N, C-alpha and C positions, 0 to 999 in steps of 0.2 A: 929598733926600739929598745931592746934589752941592752944595747951597748951603752945607753945613757945619752947618746947624742940625738938631738932633735933634727927635724928636717931642715931647719934654717940655722943650725948651730945651737949651741947652748944645750941645756938639759931637755930631754924629751918629756912630754906631758905625762906619760905613763911610767916614767922611770921610778918615781917614788913607790908606786904600787908594785912594780917588778922587784924592787929591793925588799919590800915587805914580804913578798912571796918567797924570795930566795932565803931570807932569814928564817922564815917559818919552815921551809923545806929542809933547811940544814938541821934544825932542831927536832923535827917531827919524827915519830917512830912509825906513823901510818900516813899514807897520802891524804886521807880524808881530814886530817887535822888542819890542813891548809886550804880547805874548800872555800872558805870566805875570802881569803887572799887571792885565790885563783879566780873566783867569780869577779872580784873587784878589778883585777888586772884585765881580764877578758872584756869586761864592760867598758873599761877605759879605751881599749883598742878598737872594739867593734860597735859599741853603742847599741847593743841589741835591746836592752830593756828600755832605753830612751826612745828608740824607734817604735817599739811596741806601745809605749805610753803615748807618743805623738799620734800614732795611727788611731788609738782609742779615742783621744780627744777630738781628732778631726771627724771621726765617725759620729761622735755625739753631737758635734756642731751641725753636721749635715742632717742628722735625725731631727734636731730641734728646729732647723731652718725649714724642713719639709713639713713639720707638724707644729706650727706656732701655737702658743697658748690661746685658749678661747677668751680669756679675760685679760684685760690690760692691767699691768701692775699700777698700783695707786701711786700717783706722783707725790713727791714729798711736798709738804706745805711750803709756800713761799714766805720769805721773811720780810 
């Protein structure tokens, strides 16, 4: 990934984020100055936050399906 080449040729999807990280790391005096770039690059590679969000959404859907509302939503008026 860091080479810039994607799996099917061309530019890798995370290469721009890697470049941002490298630019930051080159200019930083402390590693924590690049925490945001590191987080963005790792999220692009591993999708940890997206997976966590997807699981939370699915859990909420299951919760709502198991406990349907007791009152039906009012239907919009017909035109």
